[in-house]
N, C-alpha and C positions, 0 to 999 in steps of 0.2 A: 638188741642191737638190730637196726634193718640192713640187709644187705645190699648191694647195689642193684641187682637184677629186679627186686620187688620195689625198689624206688622208681626204677623205671617204667615200670607197669603202672605204678600209681601216678606219674608225671602224664603218661600216654592217655591214662583214663581221665583225668583233669583237661587235659587239652581237648578231648573230644567232647567232653561234658560242656564245656565252655564254648565250643564251637556252635553248638546247638543253640545258644542264647542269641546267636545273630539274627538280625531283622531278615525276615521274608523278603525274597526278591519281589518288586512291584508293591510293597508297602508304602506308607504314606511319605516317608524318606526318600523314596526311589522314584517319585514319578516324574522328575525331570530326566533322570537317567534312562527310564524305560520308554520315555516320550508319550506316556499316556495321559499327561496332563500339561497345563499351560504353565510357561514360564511367566511369572507376574513381572517380570522386569521388560519383558518385550513387547507388552500390551500397552500400546500408546493412544490415547484419546483422539478421535478425530476432531478436527476444526469444528467450529460452528458453522451452520448452515447461512448464507446470507442470500438475501433477494437479489436476483439480478436487475439491472438498470433497465434492461428493455429485454422482454420475452419474445420479441420478434428476431432479435439478434444474437440468440444463443449458439455457442459454438457446436459443431457437429460433435456427435460422440465418437470418440477413438477407442474401440475395444483394446484392452491391453496396456493402454497409457495410463499415467496418473490422474487422479481426480482432483480438483480443486480443494475438496474436503479432506483429501490424505494428509496424514501427518509428515512434516517434512522437519525433523528436529535439527539437522544440521544448517538448513537454510535458516530456519528460526533463530538459533543460537548465534550464528553470523548477524543477522539484523539486531538482536538484543545487544550484542557487544560492539555495535556501531559500523560494522561491515556492510558490504552489499551483496545480498544474496544473488543478484544477477551475476556478479563475476563466478560464482561457484557453479553455475548452469552454463557457462558458455564454453564452446568448443573451441580448440586452437589455443594460441598463444596470445594474451593481450598485447597491444601495442606497448604499453609500459614496460613489458618484460623484453622487447626485442633487443634492445642496446644489452641487457645482461647475456642474452644467449649468443649475440654476436662476439662479444668480448670472450666468453667461456669457450666458444667453439672455433676461435680465430685459427687453432693449429689443427683443425680437422675433428671429425666426429666419427667414432667407430660404431657402426650399426649394431655389430656383434658383441658389445664389450661385457654383456652379462655372461654369455657363453664362455668368452675368452677369460674372464676372472674366475669362472667356476672350474674350468678346466686348469688354470693355473693353481688354484686353491688346491683341488684334488691331488695336483703332482706334488706340491708342498708338503701336504699333510701325508701322502703315501713315503716321502722320505723321513719325515719325523713322526713314526707311527706310535712311540711311546714304548715305556718299557714292559716287560712281560707281564706284570700283575695288572697294569692298566689295559693292555690287550685280553688278558684271561677274563677280568671281570667286566670288560666293556666299558668303562669309564672313559669320559671324554678327555682327548689330550690337546684340545683346541686351544686353552688359554697358555699351556706350557710351550706349544708349538710356535704361537705367534709372540711370546714374551719378548724377543730381541727387538720386534717392531712396535711395540706399544709405546705411547707416550706418557711420560711421567707428568703429570699436569701440575704438582707442586715445583718441580724442578723447573718446569718451562715457566710456569707465572714468576718465580724468583729471576729467571733470566730476562723474561719482558720486563719486569719492574727494575732490574740493574741497567738496561738500556732506555730507560725514562718513558717507555710505553704506558700510556695509562690503560689501566685494566679495572673500569668502574664496576663491571659485573662479578668481578672476582671478590672473594670475602676479603676480609682485612688481614694482612700478614700476622698470624699469630704463632706460627711454627718456626722459631728463630734458633 
């Protein structure tokens, strides 16, 4: 019969032997992690070269700016889906959105809203720090701290349907 101490020695030896089977750092599987090779998903083909309409009216080169043959996947996707790529490159607020901005800012706009919310969130979570084991093992208490403020989507859906509000994007009511 094997005693406890030799069993521990055998388990430790097996652990050391198995850890030697791990892949070497910089091997084929670790190219992306080590940065020594390209990531094939980030390589985009350039656009095809086209002949300009006039060689005398070529735009002046601007170092550091985009080239007309550089890939623009977001703009190309907007055009393919029927949108306007020009809308994505405009600076400022489009005229069509001014009415929405006026309505949403009618009670004033706080310029420091992000820092205010971050401070309030920090204070709220410091008051709801979690239980001893959560703090000891560093698990998150985010969801449990904000549980009283969460919205039960199914209960809200039922409430809206009782009021007669059309909820066309919601799934049919199967949980009765």
